C-alpha positions as CSV (number, residue, x, y, z in Angstrom):
1,X,112.8,90.7,53.4
2,X,116.1,89.9,55.8
3,X,115.1,92.6,58.5
4,X,112.8,91.8,61.5
5,X,110.0,94.0,61.8
6,X,111.3,95.7,65.1
7,X,114.5,96.4,63.6
8,X,112.6,98.2,60.7
9,X,112.3,101.6,62.6
10,X,116.2,102.2,62.8
11,X,115.8,102.7,58.7
12,X,116.8,105.7,57.4
13,X,116.6,107.4,54.1
14,X,119.4,105.2,52.5
15,X,118.4,102.1,54.7
16,X,114.8,102.4,52.9
17,X,116.0,102.9,49.4
18,X,118.8,99.8,50.2
19,X,115.7,97.8,51.6
20,X,113.6,98.6,48.4
21,X,116.2,97.6,46.0
22,X,116.8,94.4,47.7
23,X,113.3,93.4,47.4
24,X,113.2,94.1,43.8
25,X,116.1,92.2,42.7
26,X,115.4,89.4,45.0
27,X,112.0,88.9,43.3
28,X,112.6,90.4,40.1
29,X,110.7,87.9,37.9
30,X,107.2,88.8,39.4
31,X,107.7,92.5,39.6
32,X,108.8,92.5,36.0
33,X,105.5,90.6,35.0
34,X,103.6,93.1,37.3
35,X,105.8,96.2,35.4
36,X,104.8,94.7,32.0
37,X,101.1,94.1,32.8
38,X,100.4,97.4,34.8
39,X,103.2,99.9,35.2
40,X,104.4,99.8,31.2
41,X,101.0,100.8,30.3
42,X,100.7,103.4,33.1
43,X,104.0,104.8,31.9
44,X,102.8,105.0,28.5
45,X,99.3,106.6,29.4
46,X,101.3,109.3,30.9
47,X,104.0,110.1,28.5
48,X,101.6,109.7,25.5
49,X,99.2,112.4,27.6
50,X,102.2,114.7,27.4
51,X,102.8,114.2,23.8
52,X,99.2,114.8,22.4
53,X,98.4,117.6,25.2
54,X,101.5,119.2,23.5
55,X,100.1,118.9,20.0
56,X,96.7,120.1,20.9
57,X,98.1,123.0,22.4
58,X,100.1,123.7,19.5
59,X,97.1,123.7,17.6
60,X,94.9,125.8,19.6
61,X,97.8,128.3,19.9
62,X,98.0,128.3,16.0
63,X,94.4,129.1,15.6
64,X,94.4,131.6,18.3
65,X,97.0,133.4,16.2
66,X,94.9,133.2,13.2
67,X,91.8,134.7,14.7
68,X,94.2,137.8,16.1
69,X,94.8,138.4,12.6
70,X,91.4,138.0,10.9
71,X,88.7,140.6,11.0
72,X,85.8,140.1,13.4
73,X,82.2,139.3,12.1
74,X,83.3,137.9,8.8
75,X,83.0,134.0,8.1
76,X,86.5,133.1,8.3
77,X,86.4,134.7,12.0
78,X,83.3,132.5,12.4
79,X,84.8,129.3,11.1
80,X,88.1,129.7,13.4
81,X,85.9,130.5,16.3
82,X,84.2,127.0,16.0
83,X,87.2,125.3,15.5
84,X,89.2,126.5,18.4
85,X,85.7,125.9,20.5
86,X,86.1,122.1,18.9
87,X,89.7,122.0,19.8
88,X,89.2,123.2,23.5
89,X,86.5,120.4,23.3
90,X,88.7,117.7,22.1
91,X,91.5,118.8,25.0
92,X,89.0,118.5,27.7
93,X,87.6,115.1,26.6
94,X,91.4,113.9,26.1
95,X,92.1,114.9,29.8
96,X,88.9,113.4,31.1
97,X,90.0,110.0,29.1
98,X,93.5,110.6,30.3
99,X,92.9,110.8,34.0
100,X,90.2,107.9,34.1
101,X,92.9,105.2,32.6
102,X,95.5,107.0,34.8
103,X,93.6,106.3,37.8
104,X,92.5,103.0,36.9
105,X,96.1,101.6,36.4
106,X,97.7,103.7,39.0
107,X,95.2,101.7,41.6
108,X,95.5,98.7,40.1
109,X,99.3,99.1,40.0
110,X,99.4,100.1,43.8
111,X,97.2,97.0,44.8
112,X,99.6,94.8,42.9
113,X,102.9,96.2,44.3
114,X,101.7,96.5,47.8
115,X,100.3,93.1,48.2
116,X,103.7,91.2,46.2
117,X,105.6,93.2,48.8
118,X,103.4,92.3,51.9
119,X,103.4,88.6,50.8
120,X,107.3,88.6,50.4
121,X,107.4,89.9,54.0
122,X,105.4,87.4,55.2
123,X,107.3,85.2,53.6
124,X,104.0,84.0,51.6
125,X,104.3,82.0,48.3
126,X,103.1,84.5,45.5
127,X,103.0,84.2,41.9
128,X,101.9,86.4,39.3
129,X,98.5,84.5,38.6
130,X,97.5,85.1,42.3
131,X,98.4,88.9,42.3
132,X,96.3,89.3,39.5
133,X,93.4,87.6,40.7
134,X,93.4,89.7,44.1
135,X,94.4,93.1,42.5
136,X,90.5,93.8,41.3
137,X,89.3,93.0,44.8
138,X,91.8,95.1,46.6
139,X,91.0,98.0,43.6
140,X,87.7,98.6,44.7
141,X,88.9,99.2,48.3
142,X,91.2,101.6,47.1
143,X,88.5,103.8,44.8
144,X,87.0,104.3,48.1
145,X,90.2,105.9,49.9
146,X,90.9,107.8,46.9
147,X,87.5,109.5,46.9
148,X,88.2,110.2,50.4
149,X,91.4,111.8,49.8
150,X,90.0,113.7,46.6
151,X,87.5,115.4,48.6
152,X,90.4,116.7,51.3
153,X,92.3,117.6,48.3
154,X,89.4,119.5,47.1
155,X,88.2,121.3,50.2
156,X,92.0,122.4,51.0
157,X,92.6,124.0,47.7
158,X,88.9,125.4,47.9
159,X,89.7,127.1,51.3
160,X,93.2,128.4,50.0
161,X,91.4,129.8,47.0
162,X,88.9,131.7,49.2
163,X,91.6,132.8,51.6
164,X,93.7,134.4,48.4
165,X,90.7,136.1,47.1
166,X,89.6,137.8,50.2
167,X,93.5,138.4,50.9
168,X,93.5,140.3,47.1
169,X,90.0,142.1,47.9
170,X,90.8,143.5,51.6
171,X,94.7,143.8,51.2
172,X,95.5,143.8,47.8
173,X,99.2,144.2,46.7
174,X,99.9,147.2,49.5
175,X,100.5,146.8,53.1
176,X,102.6,143.7,52.9
177,X,99.8,141.9,50.7
178,X,102.7,140.3,48.5
179,X,104.8,138.9,51.7
180,X,101.5,137.6,52.8
181,X,100.7,136.2,49.9
182,X,104.1,134.5,49.4
183,X,103.8,132.8,53.0
184,X,100.5,131.3,52.4
185,X,102.0,129.6,49.1
186,X,105.1,128.3,51.4
187,X,102.1,126.9,53.8
188,X,100.0,125.5,51.2
189,X,102.9,124.0,49.6
190,X,103.8,122.4,53.1
191,X,99.9,121.4,53.7
192,X,100.2,119.7,50.2
193,X,103.1,117.6,50.4
194,X,102.0,116.7,53.9
195,X,98.3,115.4,52.4
196,X,99.8,113.7,49.5
197,X,102.2,111.6,52.1
198,X,98.8,110.8,54.1
199,X,97.0,109.8,50.9
200,X,100.2,107.6,49.7
201,X,100.5,105.7,53.1
202,X,96.7,105.6,53.3
203,X,96.6,103.2,50.1
204,X,99.2,101.2,51.6
205,X,97.1,100.9,54.9
206,X,93.8,100.1,52.7
207,X,95.4,96.9,51.2
208,X,97.2,95.6,54.3
209,X,94.7,96.5,56.9
210,X,91.1,96.5,57.4
211,X,90.6,100.2,57.2
212,X,89.9,102.2,54.0
213,X,88.3,105.7,53.0
214,X,88.2,108.1,55.8
215,X,89.7,105.5,58.5
216,X,92.8,104.7,56.5
217,X,93.4,108.3,56.2
218,X,93.1,108.6,60.0
219,X,95.4,105.7,60.5
220,X,97.8,106.9,58.0
221,X,98.0,110.2,59.7
222,X,98.7,108.3,63.1
223,X,101.4,106.0,61.7
224,X,103.3,108.7,60.0
225,X,104.2,110.8,63.3
226,X,107.6,110.6,64.1
227,X,108.6,109.5,60.7
228,X,107.6,112.9,59.2
229,X,111.0,114.2,58.2
230,X,111.9,110.9,56.5
231,X,108.5,110.7,54.6
232,X,109.0,114.1,53.6
233,X,112.7,113.4,52.4
234,X,111.4,110.5,50.6
235,X,108.8,111.8,49.0
236,X,110.9,115.0,47.6
237,X,113.5,112.7,46.1
238,X,111.1,110.5,44.4
239,X,109.3,113.6,43.0
240,X,112.1,115.5,42.0
241,X,113.5,112.3,40.0
242,X,110.0,112.5,38.5
243,X,110.1,115.9,37.4
244,X,113.3,115.4,36.0
245,X,112.3,112.6,33.9
246,X,109.2,114.3,32.9
247,X,111.5,117.4,31.5
248,X,113.8,115.4,30.1
249,X,110.8,113.6,28.2
250,X,109.5,116.9,27.1
251,X,112.6,118.5,26.0
252,X,114.2,115.6,24.2
253,X,111.2,113.6,22.6
254,X,108.3,115.9,22.6
255,X,110.0,119.2,21.6
256,X,113.3,117.3,20.1
257,X,115.5,119.9,21.0
258,X,118.4,118.0,22.3
259,X,118.2,115.1,19.8
260,X,117.8,114.7,15.9
261,X,116.3,112.6,13.5
262,X,113.1,110.5,14.0
263,X,115.1,107.4,15.4
264,X,116.8,109.3,18.1
265,X,113.5,110.3,19.5
266,X,112.0,107.2,19.3
267,X,114.9,105.5,21.3
268,X,114.7,108.3,23.8
269,X,110.8,107.5,24.2
270,X,111.5,103.8,24.8
271,X,114.1,104.4,27.1
272,X,111.9,107.3,29.0
273,X,108.9,104.8,29.3
274,X,111.5,102.0,30.7
275,X,112.6,104.4,33.2
276,X,109.5,105.8,34.2
277,X,108.1,102.1,34.7
278,X,111.0,101.4,36.8
279,X,110.5,104.7,39.0
280,X,106.8,104.0,39.6
281,X,108.0,100.1,40.7
282,X,110.3,101.4,43.0
283,X,108.3,104.1,44.3
284,X,105.1,101.9,45.4
285,X,107.4,99.3,46.8
286,X,109.3,102.0,49.0
287,X,105.9,103.4,50.4
288,X,105.1,99.9,51.5
289,X,108.7,99.9,53.1
290,X,108.0,103.1,54.9
291,X,104.7,101.8,55.9
292,X,106.5,99.1,58.0
293,X,109.1,101.4,59.1
294,X,106.1,103.7,60.7
295,X,104.5,100.5,62.2
296,X,108.0,99.5,63.6
297,X,108.1,103.1,64.9
298,X,105.0,102.9,66.8
299,X,105.8,99.4,68.3
300,X,103.0,98.1,66.4
301,X,103.8,94.4,65.7
302,X,102.6,93.4,62.6
303,X,102.1,89.0,63.2
304,X,103.0,87.7,59.9
305,X,100.7,85.0,60.0
306,X,97.9,87.4,60.9
307,X,98.8,89.5,58.0
308,X,99.2,86.4,55.5
309,X,95.6,85.3,56.7
310,X,94.4,89.0,55.6
311,X,96.1,88.9,52.2
312,X,94.6,85.3,52.0
313,X,91.0,86.9,52.3
314,X,91.4,88.6,49.1
315,X,91.5,85.2,47.1
316,X,87.9,84.5,48.3
317,X,84.9,87.0,48.8
318,X,85.9,89.7,50.7
319,X,84.1,89.9,54.2
320,X,85.3,93.0,56.5
321,X,87.9,91.9,59.3
322,X,87.9,92.7,62.5
323,X,90.4,94.8,63.7
324,X,91.9,92.3,66.0
325,X,92.7,89.8,62.8
326,X,94.8,92.4,61.1
327,X,95.6,95.4,63.3
328,X,98.4,93.9,65.6
329,X,99.2,94.3,69.1
330,X,101.7,96.6,70.7
331,X,105.0,95.0,71.6
332,X,107.8,96.4,73.8
333,X,111.6,96.9,73.0
């Protein structure tokens, strides 16, 4: 990285993007290796899930149409009922398998990219072999942070669901109930975005500092203060790109609406796979850059040698570090 840490606080949206692109292209060899090893399988799992889910849903829809046209209490009706039950079980098992592999490769990718970006920041020698050796150890800490974030999201969604149910029972659609419901959904969306930002930054904190789980979430909450607007803008642009890519893949590859021929769909599928892998890579590097921007904004000086020592610990048996070894002292501008 060309910029000193005290200058990172002045980076805006375009500055963060420019710095992330510069990191990736300057170290394209190792990032390409990580992409092929982790991000490409992650992207394949995601796109494969869309294709297979669409096929299963079509089968379920077709079976439901047959059931509607079949008289009840007949052997054919019972057979179709068993088929649709089997199809729902298949869908459930596929979803569980999908989320399991998605979580594994997502956390492994986060470990690899954040560690590599931090190593580049500290001017530390980093190789693909070293990264792959360290990733499983960092991954264990990320699981704890993920489970903590999952619990927070579950509680948040549960409380929102209870509030909506109580609203429907007590007020209903009359007396401004619809307007109140709209306001609740707006606040729910804002809260969901905020929690997602906290979780993403907490993942970086987990790799680079002596915090994980709830402590990483708390630390992330502190760091994001003052850079909320920048964080939200980055989040919305990245997710808009992600949603757009998913929509194009479904329309062009899954549904085949805008292309003709098997070869065309295959080509678009491969292109979508590569683009999604690049988007995952850029997003993870951007998260690490945003972390450095937030640290700089709060005048939390990252001592490169201390951070390098922290990263080196992953090469041996991991032992908890004291905060003074990793969490770095404040400085004045």
